[in-house]
N, C-alpha and C positions, 0 to 999 in steps of 0.2 A: 926704448919706447918713448914716444913723445908725450908732452902735456896735452891732454885732449881739449884744453881751452882754445887752442889754435886749430884744432881739427874739426872740420864741418863735414859730416857724412853726406855723400851724394844720394845714398839710399839706405833705408833701414829695413832689416829683415827680422820679423818677429817670429821666433821659433819656440816661444814659451808654450809648454804643454806637449811639445813634440820630443820624442826620444830617439836615440841612436838606432839607425843611421840617418834619420830624416834631416836633422839640422845640417849635417855635412852635405847631403844631396842638395838641399835648398840653398846652402851657401854657394855651392858650385854653380847653380843656375843663376843666382842673383849677382855674383861677381861678374858674370859674362854680360850682364845687362847694363853695366856702367862703363864709362870710358877708362882707358889705361891712365893710371895716375889718380883715378877716383877712389873714394873711400866708401867701403861698405860697413855699416854698423849691424852687428848680429846680436840679438837678445835671445837668451835661452835660459831654461831652468834645469836642463839635463846635466847632472854632474859629470857624465862622461865627456861632455863637450869641452871641459877644461883641458883635457888631453887631446881629444879628437880634432878640434879646430886648429890649435897650434901645429899639430902634426900635418894636417891637411895643407895649411898655409906653406909650411916648409917644403912639403912634397910637390906642391903645385907651383912654387916659386913666387907666391904672393907674400907681401910684407905685413906681418902682424904688428900694428902700430901700438896697440894698447889692449890689455886685458884688465877687466875690473870685476871683482866679486862684490855685487851689490846686496848681498845677504840672501834674498830669495831668488835673485836672477844673476846671470853672468852677462857681461857686455864685452864685445870684441870690436875693435876697429881694425879693418884690414884694407890695405892699399892694393889695388889691382896693378900688377906690374907687367902683365903681358896679355 
């Protein structure tokens, strides 16, 4: 995973307060709204997302660039690959 100082997301998706499966559904929609090679930032407080979003990225072929546990929230940086 990369150092996020050099990663500038093209879009931020705020899923704080939403729980499984909504963050994954919203991430699917949001990733399709950015260009291939673009980066989606996903913010969530759903503990299930720490497993769901990396699995989703692997299953769909997108690249998880970074995962960060920010205490109350989780932050994901995902590159659209297709």
